[in-house]
MARLONU-321596 format. One line per 5 residues: number of its first residue (from 1); their letters; for each residue y, z, x of C-alpha. Coordinates in nm, 3 decimals, m for minus. Example, Ala and Ser with C-alpha at 12.3 -4.5 7.8 and 13.67 -1.06 7.14 Angstrom:
BEGIN
1 = as = m0.450,0.780,1.230  m0.106,0.714,1.367
END
This chain:
BEGIN
1 = mkvll = m2.315,12.660,9.619  m1.978,12.569,9.767  m1.987,12.403,10.108  m1.729,12.269,10.349  m1.817,11.918,10.466
6 = ledvk = m1.809,11.867,10.843  m1.878,11.494,10.813  m1.840,11.228,10.545  m2.139,11.238,10.308  m2.192,10.934,10.087
11 = algkt = m2.153,11.012,9.714  m2.047,11.371,9.792  m1.716,11.378,9.977  m1.516,11.336,10.294  m1.477,11.554,10.602
16 = gevvk = m1.285,11.876,10.534  m1.344,11.880,10.158  m1.496,12.177,9.980  m1.756,12.060,9.730  m1.995,12.229,9.492
21 = tsdgy = m2.357,12.124,9.532  m2.701,12.252,9.444  m2.836,12.539,9.658  m3.145,12.343,9.766  m2.949,12.034,9.874
26 = arnyl = m2.713,12.250,10.078  m2.980,12.473,10.239  m3.241,12.203,10.302  m3.032,11.901,10.395  m2.657,11.949,10.449
31 = ipkkf = m2.655,12.270,10.655  m2.959,12.195,10.882  m2.826,11.845,10.960  m2.483,12.000,11.038  m2.313,11.795,10.766
36 = avvat = m2.173,12.112,10.606  m2.129,12.490,10.632  m2.120,12.752,10.357  m1.763,12.789,10.227  m1.696,13.157,10.296
41 = peimk = m1.350,13.311,10.239  m1.287,13.318,10.618  m1.372,12.951,10.654  m1.154,12.866,10.353  m0.855,13.043,10.512
46 = kverq = m0.915,12.855,10.837  m0.932,12.523,10.651  m0.606,12.598,10.470  m0.432,12.678,10.801  m0.561,12.353,10.950
51 = kklka = m0.440,12.154,10.647  m0.093,12.307,10.679  m0.081,12.230,11.052  m0.195,11.871,10.988  0.068,11.825,10.717
56 = kkree = 0.341,11.964,10.944  0.231,11.738,11.231  0.227,11.431,11.004  0.574,11.522,10.875  0.705,11.537,11.234
61 = evkka = 0.545,11.201,11.316  0.706,11.042,11.010  1.043,11.188,11.109  1.013,11.048,11.465  0.903,10.708,11.334
66 = nekln = 1.201,10.698,11.096  1.438,10.781,11.382  1.294,10.500,11.596  1.314,10.256,11.307  1.675,10.351,11.231
71 = dlmkk = 1.768,10.299,11.597  1.613,9.951,11.591  1.772,9.861,11.258  2.119,9.934,11.401  2.064,9.680,11.681
76 = vlvih = 2.015,9.306,11.693  1.737,9.219,11.934  1.833,8.916,12.140  1.556,8.695,12.273  1.632,8.400,12.500
81 = akagk = 1.418,8.088,12.486  1.429,7.732,12.610  1.548,7.491,12.344  1.590,7.119,12.309  1.802,6.902,12.083
86 = gdkly = 1.874,7.028,11.735  1.821,7.392,11.838  1.443,7.355,11.825  1.253,7.574,12.069  1.011,7.425,12.322
91 = gaits = 0.762,7.693,12.223  0.773,7.967,11.965  0.881,8.329,11.950  0.578,8.529,11.836  0.505,8.891,11.752
96 = anvse = 0.404,8.940,12.117  0.755,8.846,12.234  0.916,9.073,11.974  0.687,9.368,12.056  0.772,9.324,12.425
101 = kisei = 1.143,9.344,12.341  1.091,9.650,12.117  0.886,9.815,12.395  1.178,9.766,12.635  1.420,9.931,12.394
106 = ldekf = 1.195,10.225,12.296  1.055,10.278,12.649  0.704,10.293,12.503  0.434,10.042,12.416  0.474,9.885,12.072
111 = nrksi = 0.173,9.712,11.918  0.229,9.346,11.829  m0.001,9.388,11.528  0.263,9.616,11.377  0.495,9.319,11.337
116 = emepi = 0.476,9.088,11.037  0.633,8.752,11.106  0.580,8.379,11.123  0.638,8.220,11.464  1.006,8.142,11.516
121 = raigl = 1.062,7.781,11.624  1.442,7.744,11.614  1.753,7.919,11.739  1.909,8.156,11.486  1.909,8.502,11.327
126 = ydvkv = 1.590,8.628,11.162  1.467,8.936,10.975  1.131,9.069,11.094  0.923,9.339,10.923  0.790,9.616,11.150
131 = kfgng = 0.548,9.901,11.077  0.559,10.233,11.260  0.255,10.386,11.091  0.245,10.674,10.843  0.400,10.447,10.583
136 = vtgki = 0.722,10.389,10.778  0.826,10.023,10.757  1.151,9.834,10.777  1.322,9.511,10.874  1.493,9.450,11.206
141 = kikve = 1.715,9.161,11.311  1.607,8.918,11.581  1.856,8.674,11.730  1.709,8.381,11.920  1.951,8.229,12.169
146 = reelk = 1.934,7.929,12.399  1.830,8.018,12.753  2.097,7.906,12.999  1.978,7.669,13.269  2.031,7.799,13.622
151 = kn = 2.213,7.564,13.857  2.138,7.587,14.227
END
């Protein structure tokens, strides 16, 4: 019997898959526990429509993520920090600082866990790897500059 899985079933398949299983297993376990439904032609058509919609939505998300990444790659993000002698920073520039700067530019929250970098401890120009999800990754430029002291 062919059934459409409504939930992940160990050693059988994942949600949304159509699998062939024995009649007894389907009738006595999968269907009563609402893990699956019988794969009728109507249900199969509905599943195909949903797959197409999901694929289209994912494609749009990838396109938007690529646009955002390209915008960031064209710019050099400037971060100001206090520095001492020899251009060494008094602290460090971390992924939290970079995500804050990216959030300002994109006007939306950017997760700091989507940034792969070591803490920056000196003034200079750095490449930082960012992930936008859906397999969209790239490198952006970060320029760390000395923060000017304010005189009263």
